[in-house]
TORKOL-154283 format. One record per atom (N, C-alpha, C, O): atom name; residue in one letter; z, x, y. Coordinates in nm, 2 decimals. Layout:
# TORKOL-154283
site,code,zz,xx,yy
CA,A,Z,X,Y
...
//
This chain:
# TORKOL-154283
site,code,zz,xx,yy
N,X,-3.24,-1.14,-4.68
CA,X,-3.08,-1.17,-4.66
C,X,-2.98,-1.07,-4.71
O,X,-2.86,-1.07,-4.67
N,X,-3.04,-0.97,-4.81
CA,X,-2.97,-0.88,-4.85
C,X,-2.97,-0.78,-4.73
O,X,-2.86,-0.72,-4.72
N,X,-3.03,-0.75,-4.65
CA,X,-3.07,-0.65,-4.57
C,X,-2.97,-0.67,-4.46
O,X,-2.90,-0.58,-4.41
N,X,-2.97,-0.80,-4.42
CA,X,-2.87,-0.87,-4.32
C,X,-2.74,-0.83,-4.37
O,X,-2.68,-0.76,-4.29
N,X,-2.69,-0.85,-4.49
CA,X,-2.56,-0.83,-4.53
C,X,-2.54,-0.69,-4.53
O,X,-2.43,-0.66,-4.49
N,X,-2.61,-0.61,-4.56
CA,X,-2.62,-0.45,-4.58
C,X,-2.58,-0.42,-4.42
O,X,-2.47,-0.36,-4.40
N,X,-2.66,-0.47,-4.32
CA,X,-2.65,-0.41,-4.19
C,X,-2.50,-0.47,-4.16
O,X,-2.42,-0.39,-4.09
N,X,-2.45,-0.59,-4.20
CA,X,-2.33,-0.65,-4.15
C,X,-2.20,-0.55,-4.19
O,X,-2.10,-0.53,-4.12
N,X,-2.24,-0.51,-4.32
CA,X,-2.14,-0.40,-4.42
C,X,-2.14,-0.29,-4.33
O,X,-2.04,-0.24,-4.28
N,X,-2.27,-0.24,-4.30
CA,X,-2.23,-0.11,-4.25
C,X,-2.18,-0.08,-4.07
O,X,-2.14,0.01,-4.00
N,X,-2.21,-0.21,-4.06
CA,X,-2.16,-0.21,-3.87
C,X,-2.00,-0.24,-3.92
O,X,-1.91,-0.20,-3.85
N,X,-1.96,-0.30,-4.03
CA,X,-1.79,-0.33,-4.02
C,X,-1.75,-0.19,-4.06
O,X,-1.66,-0.13,-3.99
N,X,-1.81,-0.13,-4.17
CA,X,-1.76,-0.02,-4.20
C,X,-1.74,0.10,-4.07
O,X,-1.63,0.14,-4.03
N,X,-1.86,0.12,-4.03
CA,X,-1.87,0.20,-3.89
C,X,-1.78,0.18,-3.79
O,X,-1.74,0.28,-3.74
N,X,-1.72,0.05,-3.73
CA,X,-1.67,0.03,-3.64
C,X,-1.49,0.09,-3.60
O,X,-1.40,0.05,-3.68
N,X,-1.46,0.15,-3.53
CA,X,-1.36,0.20,-3.50
C,X,-1.24,0.09,-3.53
O,X,-1.24,-0.01,-3.47
N,X,-1.14,0.11,-3.62
CA,X,-1.02,0.01,-3.62
C,X,-0.96,-0.03,-3.50
O,X,-0.96,0.02,-3.38
N,X,-0.92,-0.14,-3.55
CA,X,-0.88,-0.22,-3.41
C,X,-0.71,-0.18,-3.40
O,X,-0.63,-0.20,-3.49
N,X,-0.68,-0.11,-3.28
CA,X,-0.50,-0.06,-3.30
C,X,-0.45,-0.17,-3.21
O,X,-0.51,-0.22,-3.12
N,X,-0.34,-0.19,-3.25
CA,X,-0.23,-0.26,-3.18
C,X,-0.18,-0.23,-3.05
O,X,-0.12,-0.13,-3.04
N,X,-0.19,-0.32,-2.93
CA,X,-0.15,-0.27,-2.80
C,X,-0.04,-0.22,-2.81
O,X,0.04,-0.26,-2.89
N,X,-0.01,-0.10,-2.72
CA,X,0.12,-0.02,-2.68
C,X,0.24,-0.09,-2.64
O,X,0.36,-0.08,-2.68
N,X,0.18,-0.19,-2.55
CA,X,0.31,-0.27,-2.50
C,X,0.33,-0.42,-2.56
O,X,0.26,-0.52,-2.53
N,X,0.40,-0.42,-2.63
CA,X,0.41,-0.58,-2.71
C,X,0.41,-0.71,-2.62
O,X,0.44,-0.70,-2.50
N,X,0.38,-0.82,-2.67
CA,X,0.39,-0.93,-2.61
C,X,0.53,-0.97,-2.58
O,X,0.57,-1.03,-2.48
N,X,0.61,-0.91,-2.71
CA,X,0.77,-0.94,-2.67
C,X,0.84,-0.89,-2.55
O,X,0.94,-0.94,-2.50
N,X,0.78,-0.75,-2.49
CA,X,0.86,-0.68,-2.43
C,X,0.80,-0.75,-2.28
O,X,0.88,-0.77,-2.19
N,X,0.67,-0.79,-2.27
CA,X,0.61,-0.85,-2.14
C,X,0.71,-0.99,-2.12
O,X,0.79,-1.01,-2.03
N,X,0.69,-1.06,-2.23
CA,X,0.77,-1.18,-2.21
C,X,0.93,-1.18,-2.16
O,X,0.99,-1.26,-2.08
N,X,0.99,-1.08,-2.21
CA,X,1.12,-1.06,-2.16
C,X,1.14,-1.01,-2.03
O,X,1.24,-1.04,-1.97
N,X,1.03,-0.93,-1.97
CA,X,1.02,-0.90,-1.83
C,X,0.99,-1.01,-1.74
O,X,1.03,-1.02,-1.62
N,X,0.91,-1.14,-1.85
CA,X,0.88,-1.23,-1.74
C,X,1.01,-1.34,-1.71
O,X,1.03,-1.39,-1.60
N,X,1.09,-1.35,-1.82
CA,X,1.19,-1.42,-1.79
C,X,1.32,-1.33,-1.67
O,X,1.39,-1.38,-1.58
N,X,1.31,-1.19,-1.69
CA,X,1.41,-1.14,-1.57
C,X,1.32,-1.20,-1.44
O,X,1.37,-1.28,-1.36
N,X,1.21,-1.16,-1.43
CA,X,1.10,-1.22,-1.29
C,X,1.18,-1.36,-1.27
O,X,1.27,-1.38,-1.19
N,X,1.14,-1.43,-1.34
CA,X,1.18,-1.57,-1.32
C,X,1.34,-1.60,-1.25
O,X,1.39,-1.65,-1.14
N,X,1.37,-1.56,-1.33
CA,X,1.55,-1.52,-1.27
C,X,1.60,-1.49,-1.15
O,X,1.68,-1.55,-1.07
N,X,1.51,-1.34,-1.13
CA,X,1.55,-1.29,-1.02
C,X,1.50,-1.40,-0.89
O,X,1.57,-1.44,-0.79
N,X,1.39,-1.42,-0.90
CA,X,1.31,-1.51,-0.80
C,X,1.38,-1.67,-0.80
O,X,1.35,-1.73,-0.69
N,X,1.44,-1.74,-0.88
CA,X,1.52,-1.82,-0.88
C,X,1.67,-1.82,-0.81
O,X,1.71,-1.91,-0.73
N,X,1.72,-1.70,-0.85
CA,X,1.83,-1.65,-0.79
C,X,1.85,-1.60,-0.66
O,X,1.96,-1.56,-0.61
N,X,1.73,-1.60,-0.60
CA,X,1.74,-1.50,-0.46
C,X,1.83,-1.55,-0.36
O,X,1.89,-1.48,-0.28
N,X,1.84,-1.70,-0.38
CA,X,1.92,-1.77,-0.26
C,X,1.99,-1.90,-0.33
O,X,1.93,-2.00,-0.32
N,X,2.10,-1.90,-0.39
CA,X,2.20,-2.02,-0.45
C,X,2.19,-2.11,-0.35
O,X,2.15,-2.21,-0.40
N,X,2.19,-2.11,-0.23
CA,X,2.23,-2.23,-0.16
C,X,2.13,-2.28,-0.12
O,X,2.14,-2.41,-0.13
N,X,2.01,-2.23,-0.07
CA,X,1.87,-2.27,-0.08
C,X,1.78,-2.20,-0.14
O,X,1.72,-2.11,-0.08
N,X,1.74,-2.25,-0.29
CA,X,1.67,-2.19,-0.35
C,X,1.54,-2.15,-0.33
O,X,1.49,-2.25,-0.28
N,X,1.46,-2.06,-0.35
CA,X,1.31,-2.05,-0.39
C,X,1.27,-2.12,-0.48
O,X,1.32,-2.13,-0.58
N,X,1.16,-2.16,-0.45
CA,X,1.09,-2.25,-0.55
C,X,0.98,-2.18,-0.63
O,X,0.87,-2.16,-0.58
N,X,1.02,-2.14,-0.75
CA,X,0.92,-2.10,-0.84
C,X,0.83,-2.19,-0.91
O,X,0.88,-2.28,-0.98
N,X,0.70,-2.18,-0.90
CA,X,0.64,-2.29,-0.95
C,X,0.51,-2.23,-1.06
O,X,0.39,-2.19,-1.06
N,X,0.62,-2.26,-1.15
CA,X,0.56,-2.21,-1.31
C,X,0.62,-2.08,-1.33
O,X,0.66,-2.02,-1.23
N,X,0.62,-2.02,-1.49
CA,X,0.69,-1.93,-1.50
C,X,0.59,-1.78,-1.45
O,X,0.47,-1.79,-1.42
N,X,0.65,-1.66,-1.45
CA,X,0.57,-1.54,-1.44
C,X,0.51,-1.53,-1.58
O,X,0.54,-1.58,-1.68
N,X,0.38,-1.43,-1.54
CA,X,0.29,-1.43,-1.67
C,X,0.27,-1.24,-1.63
O,X,0.25,-1.18,-1.52
N,X,0.27,-1.21,-1.77
CA,X,0.26,-1.03,-1.76
C,X,0.15,-1.03,-1.87
O,X,0.15,-1.11,-1.97
N,X,0.05,-0.92,-1.85
CA,X,-0.05,-0.88,-1.93
C,X,-0.04,-0.72,-1.91
O,X,-0.01,-0.67,-1.80
N,X,-0.07,-0.65,-2.01
CA,X,-0.08,-0.53,-2.03
C,X,-0.21,-0.46,-2.06
O,X,-0.24,-0.45,-2.17
N,X,-0.30,-0.41,-1.96
CA,X,-0.42,-0.38,-1.95
C,X,-0.40,-0.20,-2.00
O,X,-0.34,-0.11,-1.94
N,X,-0.47,-0.20,-2.10
CA,X,-0.46,-0.06,-2.17
C,X,-0.57,0.05,-2.06
O,X,-0.68,0.03,-2.01
N,X,-0.47,0.18,-2.04
CA,X,-0.52,0.24,-1.93
C,X,-0.51,0.22,-1.81
O,X,-0.53,0.31,-1.73
N,X,-0.46,0.09,-1.79
CA,X,-0.42,0.06,-1.62
C,X,-0.26,0.05,-1.61
O,X,-0.19,0.12,-1.55
N,X,-0.19,-0.08,-1.71
CA,X,-0.07,-0.06,-1.66
C,X,-0.03,-0.20,-1.70
O,X,-0.11,-0.27,-1.77
N,X,0.05,-0.24,-1.66
CA,X,0.12,-0.38,-1.68
C,X,0.11,-0.43,-1.52
O,X,0.11,-0.37,-1.42
N,X,0.12,-0.58,-1.54
CA,X,0.09,-0.65,-1.46
C,X,0.16,-0.82,-1.43
O,X,0.11,-0.92,-1.48
N,X,0.26,-0.81,-1.36
CA,X,0.30,-0.94,-1.39
C,X,0.27,-1.03,-1.23
O,X,0.25,-0.97,-1.13
N,X,0.26,-1.17,-1.23
CA,X,0.21,-1.26,-1.17
C,X,0.31,-1.38,-1.15
O,X,0.38,-1.42,-1.25
N,X,0.33,-1.42,-1.04
CA,X,0.43,-1.54,-1.01
C,X,0.36,-1.61,-0.91
O,X,0.27,-1.57,-0.84
N,X,0.41,-1.77,-0.92
CA,X,0.35,-1.83,-0.77
C,X,0.50,-1.89,-0.75
O,X,0.57,-1.93,-0.84
N,X,0.52,-1.89,-0.61
CA,X,0.66,-1.94,-0.54
C,X,0.64,-2.00,-0.42
O,X,0.55,-1.97,-0.35
N,X,0.74,-2.10,-0.40
CA,X,0.73,-2.14,-0.23
C,X,0.88,-2.08,-0.19
O,X,1.00,-2.08,-0.24
N,X,0.81,-2.03,-0.07
CA,X,0.95,-1.93,0.00
C,X,1.09,-2.09,0.03
O,X,1.21,-2.10,0.01
N,X,1.00,-2.15,0.06
CA,X,1.15,-2.27,0.13
C,X,1.11,-2.37,0.03
O,X,0.99,-2.36,-0.01
N,X,1.18,-2.49,0.00
CA,X,1.17,-2.62,-0.01
C,X,1.17,-2.69,0.09
O,X,1.27,-2.72,0.15
N,X,1.05,-2.74,0.12
CA,X,1.05,-2.80,0.26
C,X,1.04,-2.96,0.25
O,X,1.03,-3.02,0.14
N,X,1.03,-3.01,0.33
CA,X,0.99,-3.16,0.35
C,X,0.85,-3.20,0.27
O,X,0.75,-3.14,0.28
N,X,0.86,-3.30,0.21
CA,X,0.76,-3.36,0.15
C,X,0.69,-3.50,0.19
O,X,0.76,-3.60,0.20
N,X,0.55,-3.50,0.22
CA,X,0.48,-3.62,0.24
C,X,0.50,-3.74,0.14
O,X,0.48,-3.70,0.03
N,X,0.54,-3.85,0.16
CA,X,0.56,-3.97,0.09
C,X,0.52,-4.10,0.16
O,X,0.53,-4.11,0.29
N,X,0.47,-4.20,0.08
CA,X,0.44,-4.36,0.12
C,X,0.57,-4.39,0.23
O,X,0.55,-4.47,0.32
N,X,0.67,-4.33,0.22
CA,X,0.80,-4.34,0.29
C,X,0.83,-4.25,0.37
O,X,0.93,-4.27,0.43
N,X,0.75,-4.14,0.40
CA,X,0.79,-4.03,0.50
C,X,0.67,-3.98,0.53
O,X,0.65,-3.86,0.51
N,X,0.56,-4.05,0.57
CA,X,0.44,-4.01,0.61
C,X,0.36,-3.88,0.67
O,X,0.26,-3.81,0.64
N,X,0.47,-3.87,0.76
CA,X,0.43,-3.72,0.85
C,X,0.55,-3.64,0.88
O,X,0.66,-3.70,0.88
N,X,0.56,-3.51,0.89
CA,X,0.63,-3.43,0.93
C,X,0.64,-3.40,1.10
O,X,0.54,-3.40,1.16
N,X,0.73,-3.38,1.13
CA,X,0.75,-3.37,1.28
C,X,0.70,-3.20,1.34
O,X,0.69,-3.11,1.25
N,X,0.69,-3.18,1.44
CA,X,0.65,-3.05,1.48
C,X,0.73,-2.96,1.48
O,X,0.70,-2.84,1.45
N,X,0.87,-3.01,1.50
CA,X,1.00,-2.92,1.48
C,X,1.03,-2.90,1.33
O,X,1.08,-2.79,1.30
N,X,1.01,-3.00,1.23
CA,X,1.02,-2.96,1.11
C,X,0.90,-2.84,1.08
O,X,0.94,-2.74,1.03
N,X,0.80,-2.84,1.11
CA,X,0.70,-2.75,1.08
C,X,0.72,-2.62,1.12
O,X,0.68,-2.53,1.05
N,X,0.77,-2.61,1.22
CA,X,0.83,-2.50,1.32
C,X,0.93,-2.42,1.27
O,X,0.94,-2.30,1.29
N,X,1.06,-2.52,1.18
CA,X,1.17,-2.50,1.14
C,X,1.12,-2.41,1.02
O,X,1.17,-2.29,1.01
N,X,1.03,-2.46,0.94
CA,X,0.99,-2.44,0.78
C,X,0.94,-2.28,0.82
O,X,0.98,-2.17,0.78
N,X,0.83,-2.30,0.91
CA,X,0.75,-2.17,0.92
C,X,0.84,-2.04,0.96
O,X,0.80,-1.93,0.92
N,X,0.97,-2.07,1.05
CA,X,1.05,-1.94,1.11
C,X,1.12,-1.93,0.96
O,X,1.13,-1.81,0.92
N,X,1.17,-2.03,0.88
CA,X,1.24,-1.99,0.79
C,X,1.19,-1.91,0.67
O,X,1.27,-1.86,0.59
N,X,1.03,-1.93,0.66
CA,X,0.97,-1.86,0.57
C,X,0.97,-1.76,0.60
O,X,1.02,-1.68,0.52
N,X,0.92,-1.70,0.73
CA,X,0.95,-1.57,0.79
C,X,1.07,-1.49,0.78
O,X,1.07,-1.37,0.79
N,X,1.15,-1.55,0.77
CA,X,1.29,-1.49,0.72
C,X,1.30,-1.45,0.59
O,X,1.36,-1.35,0.55
N,X,1.26,-1.52,0.52
CA,X,1.25,-1.49,0.36
C,X,1.17,-1.41,0.31
O,X,1.19,-1.37,0.20
N,X,1.06,-1.38,0.38
CA,X,0.98,-1.28,0.32
C,X,1.03,-1.14,0.28
O,X,0.99,-1.09,0.17
N,X,1.13,-1.07,0.37
CA,X,1.15,-0.95,0.33
C,X,1.27,-0.95,0.20
O,X,1.29,-0.86,0.13
N,X,1.35,-1.11,0.20
CA,X,1.40,-1.09,0.05
C,X,1.28,-1.09,-0.06
O,X,1.27,-1.00,-0.14
N,X,1.21,-1.17,-0.07
CA,X,1.10,-1.17,-0.16
C,X,1.07,-1.05,-0.20
O,X,1.07,-1.02,-0.32
N,X,1.03,-0.96,-0.08
CA,X,0.95,-0.84,-0.09
C,X,1.06,-0.71,-0.15
O,X,1.01,-0.60,-0.19
N,X,1.20,-0.74,-0.13
CA,X,1.29,-0.64,-0.16
C,X,1.28,-0.67,-0.34
O,X,1.25,-0.58,-0.42
N,X,1.32,-0.82,-0.35
CA,X,1.33,-0.86,-0.49
C,X,1.22,-0.79,-0.59
O,X,1.25,-0.72,-0.69
N,X,1.08,-0.81,-0.55
CA,X,0.98,-0.74,-0.62
C,X,0.98,-0.58,-0.64
O,X,0.94,-0.52,-0.74
N,X,1.03,-0.54,-0.53
CA,X,1.05,-0.37,-0.56
C,X,1.15,-0.34,-0.65
O,X,1.13,-0.24,-0.72
N,X,1.27,-0.43,-0.67
CA,X,1.36,-0.40,-0.77
C,X,1.27,-0.49,-0.89
O,X,1.29,-0.44,-1.01
N,X,1.20,-0.58,-0.88
CA,X,1.08,-0.58,-1.01
C,X,1.04,-0.52,-1.07
O,X,1.05,-0.52,-1.19
N,X,0.95,-0.41,-0.95
CA,X,0.88,-0.31,-1.01
C,X,0.96,-0.20,-1.09
O,X,0.93,-0.14,-1.20
N,X,1.06,-0.18,-1.03
CA,X,1.17,-0.07,-1.11
C,X,1.21,-0.12,-1.23
O,X,1.17,-0.07,-1.34
N,X,1.30,-0.24,-1.22
CA,X,1.32,-0.31,-1.37
C,X,1.19,-0.28,-1.48
O,X,1.21,-0.24,-1.59
N,X,1.09,-0.32,-1.44
CA,X,0.97,-0.32,-1.56
C,X,0.94,-0.17,-1.59
O,X,0.92,-0.12,-1.70
N,X,0.94,-0.10,-1.48
CA,X,0.92,0.05,-1.53
C,X,1.01,0.09,-1.62
O,X,0.96,0.15,-1.72
N,X,1.15,0.08,-1.60
CA,X,1.26,0.13,-1.65
C,X,1.27,0.05,-1.83
O,X,1.30,0.11,-1.93
N,X,1.23,-0.07,-1.83
CA,X,1.24,-0.16,-1.96
C,X,1.13,-0.14,-2.04
O,X,1.14,-0.14,-2.16
N,X,1.02,-0.13,-1.98
CA,X,0.85,-0.10,-2.04
C,X,0.83,0.05,-2.08
O,X,0.72,0.10,-2.05
N,X,0.93,0.13,-2.17
CA,X,0.87,0.25,-2.19
C,X,0.75,0.28,-2.27
O,X,0.69,0.39,-2.28
N,X,0.72,0.18,-2.31
CA,X,0.54,0.20,-2.39
C,X,0.44,0.21,-2.28
O,X,0.32,0.23,-2.30
N,X,0.49,0.18,-2.16
CA,X,0.35,0.19,-2.06
C,X,0.35,0.38,-2.05
O,X,0.46,0.44,-2.06
N,X,0.26,0.41,-2.04
CA,X,0.24,0.57,-2.01
C,X,0.28,0.60,-1.86
O,X,0.26,0.52,-1.77
N,X,0.33,0.71,-1.85
CA,X,0.41,0.74,-1.72
C,X,0.29,0.72,-1.63
O,X,0.32,0.68,-1.52
N,X,0.16,0.74,-1.65
CA,X,0.05,0.77,-1.57
C,X,0.01,0.65,-1.51
O,X,-0.07,0.66,-1.41
N,X,0.05,0.53,-1.57
CA,X,-0.01,0.39,-1.56
C,X,0.07,0.31,-1.47
O,X,0.20,0.33,-1.46
N,X,0.02,0.21,-1.41
CA,X,0.07,0.12,-1.29
C,X,0.14,0.04,-1.34
O,X,0.12,0.03,-1.46
N,X,0.25,-0.04,-1.27
CA,X,0.35,-0.15,-1.26
C,X,0.32,-0.20,-1.16
O,X,0.35,-0.15,-1.05
N,X,0.26,-0.33,-1.17
CA,X,0.19,-0.42,-1.05
C,X,0.28,-0.55,-1.09
O,X,0.31,-0.59,-1.20
N,X,0.31,-0.59,-0.96
CA,X,0.41,-0.76,-0.94
C,X,0.32,-0.80,-0.81
O,X,0.30,-0.73,-0.72
N,X,0.29,-0.92,-0.83
CA,X,0.20,-1.00,-0.76
C,X,0.27,-1.14,-0.74
O,X,0.28,-1.22,-0.83
N,X,0.30,-1.17,-0.65
CA,X,0.35,-1.31,-0.61
C,X,0.26,-1.39,-0.52
O,X,0.24,-1.34,-0.40
N,X,0.20,-1.52,-0.56
CA,X,0.12,-1.57,-0.47
C,X,0.18,-1.69,-0.42
O,X,0.24,-1.77,-0.50
N,X,0.17,-1.72,-0.27
CA,X,0.27,-1.84,-0.20
C,X,0.23,-1.94,-0.21
O,X,0.10,-1.96,-0.21
N,X,0.31,-2.04,-0.20
CA,X,0.24,-2.19,-0.19
C,X,0.26,-2.25,-0.06
O,X,0.38,-2.24,-0.01
N,X,0.15,-2.31,0.00
CA,X,0.18,-2.40,0.13
C,X,0.12,-2.50,0.11
O,X,0.02,-2.50,0.04
N,X,0.18,-2.63,0.18
CA,X,0.15,-2.77,0.21
C,X,0.00,-2.74,0.29
O,X,-0.02,-2.62,0.32
N,X,-0.07,-2.82,0.31
CA,X,-0.18,-2.82,0.39
C,X,-0.13,-2.86,0.53
O,X,-0.21,-2.83,0.61
N,X,-0.05,-2.89,0.57
CA,X,0.01,-2.95,0.70
C,X,0.09,-2.79,0.75
O,X,0.11,-2.78,0.87
N,X,0.13,-2.71,0.68
CA,X,0.20,-2.60,0.71
C,X,0.14,-2.51,0.83
O,X,0.02,-2.49,0.83
N,X,0.22,-2.46,0.91
CA,X,0.16,-2.33,1.01
C,X,0.16,-2.22,0.92
O,X,0.27,-2.18,0.88
N,X,0.03,-2.14,0.89
CA,X,0.07,-2.04,0.79
C,X,0.05,-1.93,0.86
O,X,0.01,-1.83,0.80
N,X,0.06,-1.90,1.03
CA,X,0.03,-1.83,1.09
C,X,0.12,-1.68,1.05
O,X,0.23,-1.70,1.01
N,X,0.08,-1.54,1.04
CA,X,0.17,-1.45,1.00
C,X,0.20,-1.44,0.86
O,X,0.25,-1.34,0.81
N,X,0.16,-1.56,0.79
CA,X,0.22,-1.54,0.66
C,X,0.11,-1.54,0.54
O,X,0.00,-1.61,0.53
N,X,0.15,-1.45,0.46
CA,X,0.07,-1.41,0.34
C,X,0.04,-1.53,0.26
O,X,0.11,-1.62,0.26
N,X,-0.07,-1.53,0.19
CA,X,-0.10,-1.62,0.09
C,X,-0.07,-1.57,-0.06
O,X,-0.06,-1.65,-0.16
N,X,-0.05,-1.40,-0.09
CA,X,-0.03,-1.34,-0.19
C,X,0.04,-1.20,-0.13
O,X,0.01,-1.16,-0.02
N,X,0.14,-1.13,-0.23
CA,X,0.18,-0.99,-0.19
C,X,0.17,-0.98,-0.30
O,X,0.20,-1.06,-0.39
N,X,0.12,-0.84,-0.32
CA,X,0.12,-0.72,-0.46
C,X,0.16,-0.61,-0.41
O,X,0.14,-0.55,-0.30
N,X,0.25,-0.57,-0.53
CA,X,0.30,-0.45,-0.52
C,X,0.26,-0.36,-0.62
O,X,0.24,-0.41,-0.74
N,X,0.25,-0.22,-0.59
CA,X,0.21,-0.14,-0.75
C,X,0.25,0.00,-0.75
O,X,0.22,0.05,-0.64
N,X,0.28,0.07,-0.81
CA,X,0.33,0.19,-0.83
C,X,0.32,0.26,-0.96
O,X,0.33,0.20,-1.07
N,X,0.30,0.38,-0.95
CA,X,0.28,0.47,-1.10
C,X,0.40,0.47,-1.16
O,X,0.49,0.53,-1.11
N,X,0.42,0.41,-1.28
CA,X,0.54,0.40,-1.37
C,X,0.63,0.53,-1.32
O,X,0.73,0.51,-1.25
N,X,0.60,0.63,-1.35
CA,X,0.67,0.75,-1.37
C,X,0.78,0.80,-1.19
O,X,0.88,0.86,-1.18
N,X,0.69,0.76,-1.10
CA,X,0.76,0.75,-1.00
C,X,0.86,0.65,-0.98
O,X,0.96,0.68,-0.92
N,X,0.83,0.53,-1.02
CA,X,0.95,0.43,-1.03
C,X,1.10,0.46,-1.14
O,X,1.22,0.44,-1.13
N,X,1.03,0.52,-1.25
CA,X,1.14,0.62,-1.34
C,X,1.24,0.70,-1.28
O,X,1.36,0.71,-1.31
N,X,1.13,0.77,-1.17
CA,X,1.18,0.91,-1.12
C,X,1.30,0.84,-1.01
O,X,1.41,0.89,-1.01
N,X,1.27,0.76,-0.95
CA,X,1.36,0.69,-0.83
C,X,1.49,0.63,-0.91
O,X,1.61,0.63,-0.88
N,X,1.44,0.57,-1.02
CA,X,1.56,0.52,-1.10
C,X,1.67,0.63,-1.14
O,X,1.79,0.60,-1.14
N,X,1.62,0.75,-1.18
CA,X,1.70,0.87,-1.24
C,X,1.76,0.94,-1.13
O,X,1.86,1.01,-1.15
N,X,1.71,0.93,-1.01
CA,X,1.77,0.98,-0.88
C,X,1.67,1.11,-0.84
O,X,1.68,1.18,-0.74
N,X,1.58,1.14,-0.93
CA,X,1.47,1.26,-0.91
C,X,1.38,1.22,-0.81
O,X,1.28,1.29,-0.81
N,X,1.39,1.12,-0.70
CA,X,1.27,1.08,-0.63
C,X,1.37,1.01,-0.52
O,X,1.46,0.92,-0.55
N,X,1.35,1.04,-0.40
CA,X,1.39,1.00,-0.28
C,X,1.35,0.81,-0.24
O,X,1.24,0.76,-0.25
N,X,1.44,0.76,-0.20
CA,X,1.41,0.63,-0.13
C,X,1.26,0.66,-0.04
O,X,1.15,0.61,-0.08
N,X,1.27,0.73,0.06
CA,X,1.14,0.73,0.15
C,X,0.99,0.78,0.06
O,X,0.88,0.73,0.08
N,X,1.03,0.89,-0.05
CA,X,0.92,0.91,-0.12
C,X,0.88,0.81,-0.23
O,X,0.78,0.83,-0.29
N,X,0.97,0.71,-0.27
CA,X,0.90,0.60,-0.32
C,X,0.84,0.50,-0.23
O,X,0.73,0.44,-0.27
N,X,0.89,0.48,-0.12
CA,X,0.84,0.38,0.01
C,X,0.69,0.42,0.02
O,X,0.60,0.35,0.06
N,X,0.67,0.55,-0.02
CA,X,0.50,0.58,0.03
C,X,0.45,0.58,-0.15
O,X,0.33,0.57,-0.18
N,X,0.51,0.58,-0.21
CA,X,0.44,0.57,-0.36
C,X,0.41,0.45,-0.41
O,X,0.32,0.43,-0.50
N,X,0.49,0.32,-0.35
CA,X,0.47,0.21,-0.38
C,X,0.36,0.18,-0.26
O,X,0.37,0.21,-0.14
N,X,0.25,0.09,-0.34
CA,X,0.12,0.05,-0.26
C,X,0.18,-0.10,-0.24
O,X,0.24,-0.15,-0.33
N,X,0.16,-0.18,-0.12
CA,X,0.21,-0.32,-0.08
C,X,0.08,-0.36,-0.01
O,X,0.01,-0.30,0.07
N,X,0.05,-0.48,-0.06
CA,X,-0.08,-0.54,0.02
C,X,-0.07,-0.67,0.06
O,X,-0.01,-0.73,-0.04
N,X,-0.09,-0.74,0.15
CA,X,-0.08,-0.88,0.17
C,X,-0.21,-0.93,0.20
O,X,-0.30,-0.88,0.27
N,X,-0.23,-1.05,0.14
CA,X,-0.34,-1.13,0.14
C,X,-0.36,-1.26,0.22
O,X,-0.47,-1.32,0.22
//
């Protein structure tokens, strides 16, 4: 028993101290609120549907990652009083979602820049990542529409663009965009 206590005490004394994360939860929460607000305000007349709040996490040595889930268009809903959706409605919804993708992508680029400017504690060589998962009903035509859009860039490139030290074209090549 004494031996076990001595080993436990030695392990505790020999372990490195746990340090607080560089990026605070409060800083991440502030950016989450900015992202939520931006998605909700993309179109006042016909809003995007934010499905749950954005979430941010800081991964030491990698950077800050923000995720959200949204529906590009609030479309018709199947109910007992409306058991089907017409082909025309499906086609209109699909076309509208295709039109809104560039709007969402532009907002995501702005979210990257906002996060880079606000999160000073993220080292310049680490990444800022924004990922939006898109919601679809089972009856929707998803042809040509991604299930998720992911954008990331090194924080320093984003800050340099905000300060005018980097051209828009150079930033375009620095931002990695993937659609799944």
